[in-house]
C-alpha positions in Angstrom: -8.5 -27.3 4.7 -4.7 -27.1 4.9 -2.6 -26.2 7.9 -1.8 -22.8 6.5 -5.4 -21.9 6.0 -6.2 -23.2 9.5 -3.5 -21.0 10.9 -4.8 -18.1 8.8 -8.3 -18.4 10.2 -7.1 -18.9 13.8 -5.0 -15.7 13.6 -8.0 -13.9 12.1 -10.3 -14.8 14.9 -7.6 -13.6 17.4 -7.5 -10.2 15.8 -11.1 -9.7 14.6 -13.3 -7.5 16.7 -15.9 -9.5 18.7 -19.6 -8.9 19.1 -19.0 -6.7 22.2 -16.6 -4.4 20.5 -17.3 -0.8 21.5 -18.6 1.6 18.8 -15.7 4.0 19.2 -13.2 1.3 18.5 -15.0 0.2 15.4 -15.2 3.8 14.1 -11.5 4.3 14.9 -10.6 1.1 12.9 -12.8 2.2 10.0 -11.0 5.6 9.9 -7.6 3.8 9.9 -8.7 1.2 7.3 -10.2 3.7 4.9 -8.5 7.0 5.5 -4.7 6.6 6.1 -4.0 5.5 2.6 -4.9 8.9 1.3 -1.9 10.3 3.1 0.4 8.5 0.7 -0.4 10.5 -2.4 -0.2 13.7 -0.4 3.3 12.7 0.9 4.5 11.6 -2.6 3.2 14.9 -4.1 5.0 16.8 -1.4 8.3 15.1 -2.3 7.7 15.8 -5.9 6.7 19.5 -5.6 9.2 20.5 -3.0 11.8 17.8 -2.9 15.2 17.5 -4.7 15.9 15.4 -7.7 16.8 12.2 -5.7 13.4 12.4 -3.9 11.6 12.8 -7.2 13.3 9.9 -8.7 12.3 7.8 -5.6 8.7 9.0 -6.0 8.6 7.8 -9.6 10.1 4.4 -8.7 7.8 3.9 -5.8 4.8 4.7 -7.9 5.8 2.3 -10.7 6.6 -0.5 -8.2 3.1 0.0 -6.7 1.3 0.0 -10.1 3.1 -3.2 -11.2 2.4 -4.9 -7.8 -1.3 -4.0 -8.1 -1.4 -5.6 -11.5 0.3 -8.7 -10.1 -2.5 -8.8 -7.4 -5.1 -8.8 -10.2 -3.5 -11.8 -11.8 -3.4 -13.6 -8.5 -7.1 -12.9 -7.9 -7.9 -14.3 -11.4 -5.8 -17.5 -10.9 -6.5 -18.1 -7.2 -9.5 -16.3 -5.8 -9.7 -16.4 -2.0 -12.9 -15.5 -0.1 -13.0 -12.7 2.5 -13.9 -13.8 6.0 -17.4 -12.5 5.9 -18.0 -14.4 2.6 -17.6 -17.7 4.6 -19.4 -16.5 7.7 -16.2 -16.3 9.8 -16.0 -13.9 12.7 -17.7 -10.4 12.7 -17.8 -8.0 9.8 -17.8 -4.3 10.8 -17.3 -2.6 7.5 -19.1 -2.9 4.2 -16.9 -4.3 1.4 -17.4 -5.9 -2.0 -17.4 -9.7 -1.9 -14.3 -10.1 -4.0 -11.0 -11.9 -3.5 -9.0 -11.0 -0.4 -5.5 -12.3 -1.2 -3.3 -10.3 -1.4 -4.5 -7.0 0.1 -4.3 -4.0 -2.2 -4.1 -1.6 0.7 -1.2 -3.3 2.3 0.4 -3.7 -1.2 0.4 0.1 -1.6 1.9 0.7 1.8 4.5 -2.0 1.4 5.6 -0.9 -2.1 5.9 2.7 -1.1 7.5 1.9 2.3 10.0 -0.6 1.0 11.1 1.5 -1.9 11.8 4.5 0.4 13.3 2.3 3.1 15.7 0.5 0.8 16.6 3.4 -1.6 17.6 6.2 0.7 14.7 7.7 2.6 14.7 5.1 5.4 13.0 7.2 8.0 10.0 7.9 5.8 10.0 4.2 4.7 9.8 3.1 8.3 6.9 5.5 9.0 5.0 4.3 5.9 5.5 0.6 6.8 4.4 1.2 10.4 1.3 3.1 9.2 0.6 0.2 6.8 0.8 -2.2 9.8 -1.9 -0.2 11.5 -4.0 -0.4 8.4 -3.4 -4.1 8.2 -4.6 -4.5 11.8 -7.7 -2.4 11.1 -8.8 -4.3 8.1 -8.4 -7.7 9.8 -10.1 -6.3 12.9 -13.0 -5.2 10.9 -13.4 -8.6 9.2 -12.6 -7.8 5.6 -9.2 -9.4 5.4 -7.2 -12.4 6.7 -3.8 -11.9 8.3 -2.1 -13.8 5.5 -3.6 -11.4 3.0 -1.3 -8.8 4.5 1.7 -11.1 4.5 1.1 -12.0 0.9 0.9 -8.3 0.0 4.4 -7.7 1.6 5.8 -10.7 -0.3 4.4 -9.5 -3.6 5.7 -6.0 -3.0 9.2 -7.1 -2.1 9.4 -9.4 -5.2 8.2 -6.7 -7.5 10.6 -4.2 -5.9 13.5 -6.7 -6.3 12.6 -7.5 -9.9 12.0 -3.9 -11.0 15.1 -2.3 -9.3 17.6 -3.5 -12.0 15.3 -2.2 -14.7 14.9 1.1 -12.9 18.7 1.5 -12.7 18.8 1.5 -16.5 15.7 3.7 -17.2 15.3 5.7 -14.0 17.4 8.7 -15.2 15.5 9.0 -18.5 12.1 8.6 -16.9 12.9 11.2 -14.3 14.2 13.6 -16.9 11.1 13.3 -19.0 8.8 13.6 -16.0 10.6 16.7 -14.8 10.4 18.4 -18.2 6.7 17.8 -18.3 6.3 19.1 -14.8 8.3 22.3 -15.4 6.3 23.0 -18.5 2.9 22.5 -16.9 3.8 24.3 -13.6 6.0 27.0 -15.0 4.1 29.9 -13.4 4.1 28.7 -9.8 7.7 27.6 -10.2 8.8 31.0 -11.4 6.8 32.5 -8.5 8.8 30.4 -6.1 5.9 28.5 -4.8 7.2 25.2 -6.1 10.6 23.7 -6.6 11.8 23.7 -10.2 
């Protein structure tokens, strides 16, 4: 076992909930680990339905960065599968999870992609909020025993690399993609837009 893996396991044991963890804390962590991610599509949808063109363009970019990063994660799992803590009997497991590869974390990847894109492309306040929320999700998933700390670090690295690689491409295609998406949206949602319920 290498030094990095030893550090990974040591950090995990520092964060992971022990056998005497109170039930309320376990339930809180499960709520954070499973529930907060559903706020992201709600936020992105809000930006799209009621935001201005710049915000819509950011929503599209953040979504594409996230999708690409999740595909990269799948490739990493295929090439280098890494067991979750409960698969090797390490620490305590407080939440049911499939025994699949842990590195990098999909949950943290989603938060990091969305947060970094907004942070670096003009909606810095919302980007910070998303990243801090992602940090709480990262803590919860390690605390509950389904991830290692470096799974979260890996997710942030993958997210940043994908963002950096995709940004030059988006500068060339972003305008056209946004135009097409807005045309489809205005066609599908013409009635509520005319009624003033949604932004056109």
